[in-house]
VOBA-1610 file (N, C-alpha, C; in pm, whole numbers, padded with zeros to 5 digits, always signed):
BEGIN
Met+00102-00114+00010Met+00006-00037-00048Met+00094+00079+00009Phe+00072+00214+00053Phe+00195+00381+00084Phe+00216+00297+00270Thr+00308+00373+00218Thr+00400+00347+00247Thr+00491+00508+00332Leu+00469+00505+00390Leu+00494+00679+00511Leu+00638+00673+00497Leu+00696+00823+00466Leu+00810+00821+00477Leu+00897+00972+00599Glu+00997+00956+00664Glu+01078+01058+00800Glu+01020+01162+00760Lys+00961+01230+00760Lys+01022+01390+00749Lys+01154+01452+00770Ala+01203+01368+00848Ala+01360+01370+00878Ala+01427+01274+00677Val+01367+01214+00643Val+01479+01205+00583Val+01423+01259+00383Val+01362+01299+00429Val+01265+01320+00250Val+01350+01499+00289Ala+01368+01536+00430Ala+01366+01683+00426Ala+01525+01683+00392Met+01667+01552+00424Met+01748+01544+00390Met+01810+01517+00237Ala+01703+01387+00206Ala+01726+01376+00077Ala+01677+01532+00015Leu+01578+01635+00004Leu+01591+01699-00033Leu+01751+01771-00045Phe+01789+01842+00044Phe+01899+01917+00067Phe+02004+01789+00006Arg+01980+01756-00011Arg+02092+01691-00127Arg+02100+01723-00242Ile+01962+01683-00359Ile+01885+01677-00402Ile+01904+01849-00453Leu+01921+01983-00324Leu+01893+02085-00411Leu+02083+02104-00397Ser+02183+02047-00306Ser+02314+02064-00339Ser+02394+02001-00483Gly+02350+01831-00507Gly+02332+01840-00644Gly+02280+01903-00757Ser+02185+01969-00723Ser+02095+02037-00846Ser+02210+02183-00890Ile+02269+02210-00802Ile+02342+02297-00736Ile+02483+02324-00797Glu+02575+02220-00794Glu+02643+02219-00863Glu+02703+02174-01008Val+02561+02065-01021Val+02535+02086-01187Val+02514+02212-01239Phe+02375+02334-01188Phe+02409+02424-01212Phe+02591+02421-01221Asp+02618+02496-01160Asp+02805+02548-01171Asp+02863+02484-01260Ala+02831+02321-01319Ala+02883+02306-01389Ala+02868+02322-01531Tyr+02709+02395-01498Tyr+02685+02440-01677Tyr+02734+02572-01657Leu+02749+02691-01602Leu+02829+02768-01556Leu+02964+02765-01632Met+02981+02678-01554Met+03220+02745-01526Met+03188+02651-01786Ile+03063+02570-01788Ile+03143+02587-01885Ile+03114+02731-01992Lys+02974+02727-01987Lys+02914+02855-02047Lys+03008+02969-02027Met+03031+02998-01903Met+03177+03110-01917Met+03286+03094-02040Asn+03318+02968-01980Asn+03444+02972-02101Asn+03580+03024-02073Asp+03593+03065-01919Asp+03762+03143-01831Asp+03753+03032-01766Val+03883+02997-01675Val+03939+02967-01610Val+03909+03049-01457Glu+03994+03138-01432Glu+03949+03270-01338Glu+03812+03244-01328Lys+03721+03281-01377Lys+03572+03237-01297Lys+03490+03144-01228Ala+03555+03006-01395Ala+03525+02881-01309Ala+03571+02815-01182Leu+03680+02917-01165Leu+03782+02881-00990Leu+03713+02975-00895Val+03650+03076-00913Val+03551+03140-00803Val+03430+03051-00822Ile+03380+03078-00935Ile+03277+02949-00882Ile+03292+02817-00823Asn+03390+02741-00864Asn+03428+02651-00764Asn+03491+02653-00673Ser+03499+02742-00601Ser+03508+02802-00471Ser+03392+02825-00417Ser+03266+02838-00528Ser+03152+02844-00378Ser+03143+02764-00384Leu+03148+02656-00467Leu+03119+02477-00400Leu+03192+02428-00306Ala+03266+02525-00226Ala+03373+02451-00113Ala+03297+02475+00013Phe+03225+02621-00027Phe+03105+02706+00084Phe+03007+02579+00097Ile+02989+02572-00018Ile+02777+02553+00004Ile+02790+02327-00004Gly+02938+02245+00010Gly+02930+02148+00028Gly+02898+02161+00232Pro+03073+02184+00247Pro+03048+02150+00484Pro+02877+02237+00484Leu+02783+02319+00438Leu+02713+02344+00467Leu+02542+02260+00459Ile+02593+02223+00317Ile+02510+02120+00277Ile+02482+01965+00455Leu+02620+01933+00391Leu+02685+01874+00527Leu+02613+01892+00648Ile+02653+02030+00707Ile+02627+02015+00865Ile+02449+02042+00842Ile+02384+02086+00757Ile+02226+02110+00833Ile+02192+01945+00803Thr+02240+01853+00704Thr+02143+01693+00661Thr+02200+01693+00776Thr+02338+01662+00838Thr+02323+01584+00953Thr+02220+01638+01075Thr+02218+01788+01078Thr+02092+01855+01154Thr+02023+01833+01178Ile+01970+01775+01088Ile+01801+01750+01052Ile+01836+01606+01081Gly+01835+01497+01040Gly+01908+01358+01127Gly+01932+01326+01296Ile+02023+01405+01322Ile+02005+01399+01447Ile+01873+01424+01514Val+01843+01563+01476Val+01749+01597+01552Val+01613+01473+01521Gly+01608+01425+01419Gly+01511+01287+01377Gly+01573+01105+01507Ile+01659+01181+01523Ile+01677+01004+01634Ile+01726+01066+01749Ser+01700+01235+01777Ser+01765+01298+01941Ser+01693+01201+02038Asp+01555+01176+01993Asp+01517+01088+02115Asp+01542+00880+02157Lys+01635+00883+02059Lys+01685+00759+02104Lys+01830+00736+02156Ile+01924+00852+02100Ile+02078+00843+02141Ile+02094+00961+02303Ser+02213+00876+02285Ser+02230+00971+02440Ser+02339+01092+02438Phe+02317+01178+02516Phe+02416+01276+02528Phe+02506+01251+02469Gly+02555+01170+02521Gly+02688+01152+02469Gly+02747+01091+02377Lys+02664+01062+02322Lys+02644+01006+02151Lys+02682+01141+02049Phe+02521+01241+02140Phe+02591+01345+02054Phe+02695+01427+01997Phe+02811+01368+02178Phe+02946+01435+02154Phe+03015+01399+02056Trp+03017+01234+02032Trp+03106+01217+01967Trp+03063+01256+01780Ile+02869+01250+01741Ile+02860+01314+01656Ile+02886+01426+01567Phe+02818+01493+01659Phe+02921+01664+01663Phe+03065+01688+01617Leu+03174+01598+01666Leu+03305+01577+01670Leu+03277+01581+01554Gly+03308+01428+01595Gly+03323+01412+01424Gly+03301+01477+01370Val+03160+01565+01229Val+03170+01688+01218Val+03216+01733+01160Ala+03300+01778+01307Ala+03355+01966+01318Ala+03510+01894+01271Leu+03498+01760+01292Leu+03713+01684+01219Leu+03652+01682+01103Ile+03569+01657+01032Ile+03563+01624+00895Ile+03569+01783+00773Ile+03510+01850+00877Ile+03469+01944+00829Ile+03673+02108+00851Tyr+03677+02054+00963Tyr+03872+02122+00975Tyr+03906+02005+00808Gly+03892+01862+00808Gly+04035+01861+00745Gly+04002+01844+00616Val+03825+01915+00616Val+03796+01950+00421Val+03871+02126+00429Lys+03871+02182+00527Lys+03961+02306+00480Lys+04093+02354+00489Lys+04167+02220+00581Lys+04326+02204+00516Lys+04380+02217+00386
//
């Protein structure tokens, strides 16, 4: 019959679709501009959007399971996300 989807899963998927759409659009812009300097600027904007989408989708997922995990696990999840972002920035 009908399968009910969790709101958190739908929101996470929509943000990932948005992120992918932005990346495809930026690739189109790079080809249309046909200039290395402009392509680098466009690519740099993606370096900001990627981690932002990661933080948003992770936050939505954590809120979705917040009643099922302990405070200690929250700490490790946020520490992991922070380390990923730190690793990407270096």
